[in-house]
N, C-alpha and C positions, 0 to 999 in steps of 0.2 A: 507567499503562502495563501493569502486571501483569495487570489485569483483561482487557485486550484480548488479551494473549498467552495467558492461560488460556482465553479464549473461542475463539480460533482453534485452540488445542490440542484443545478439546472438539469442535469441528467435524471436526478431523482424525480423532479417535477415532470420532465418529459415522458418518462416511462412508468411513472407511478409506483405503486407498491411492489410490482414485479421486479423492479430494478434491484440488482444484487450487491450494490455497493452503498456505503454510507459513511458519513463523517464520524470520527471517534472523538470522545471527550478528551480533554487535555490529560487527565489522570486516568490512563486506560490500561497500563500494565504491559502494553505491547513492546515498548522499548526495553523493559526489564527482560522480557522473554527473548527478544533479539540478542541482548547481551549474554544470555545463557547459551544461546545457540551458535554464536559466531563472534569473532573479535571485531568490534567496531571502535576500538580505542583511538584510532587515528583521526576520528571525527570528533570535533569539540561540541557539536550541537546536533542531536538526533531527535526527530519528532515523528511520531506516528500521526498520520493525517486521516487516513480512511482505511476501511477494510471491506473485504468481500464477505457477504453473508452465506455464500454457497461453497466456499472453500477456505483454507487458512491463509489466503493472500492478504497482506497488509502493505499499504503504501506508506513509505517513510521518506522524510526529507532530511538529507545529510548536509550539514554546514550551509544551509540556505540556498544551495544551488544544484544539488544532485537529488534526483528522485529515484527511489528503488522500490519495486514491488517484490517483497520477500514472501516466499511460501514457507511459513513457519511450520516446524515439525513438532513442537512441544516436547522435545527430547533434549536432555543435557548432552548426551553422547551421540553425535552425528557422524556419519561416514563422510569422507572427503566429498566435497561438492555440495554439501547441504549446510544450511538451507539454500535452496536455489533462489536466484533473484534475476530480475530484469532491470537494467539501468536506463534512465532517461535524463537528458540534460534539459529538454524543452518541455514546458508545461503542456503545450498543445499535443505533443506526442503521447504523454501520459494519458490525457483525457481521450484521445483518439483510440489508444489501445484498450482502455477500459470499456469504452462504448462499443467498439468493434467486437471485443470478446463477448460482451453481453448479447449483441445482435446475433453473432454466430452460434452461441450456445443455447440461447433461450427464446429467440424469435423465429 
């Protein structure tokens, strides 16, 4: 997890205050929100790592080996298929996705 935190910090330094992702504190409420929106009971360890400041996307680490970016809806009653998520097994792919999304949408 430390490598992904350091990589997001690197992107923050690279793009400055315009960069739309940041690390979240340990006690952040995003895991509780995710539990309201979807069943994650099959995972024994769920951590929110980072979030987008421009939308409701939050990066979670599940069982120390799966990364998912969930688009939280902040609704208890979701339609099928929500909240949407993208899954990554490789840290480098998560960072590449976050950086490419920022470049495409904001630069």
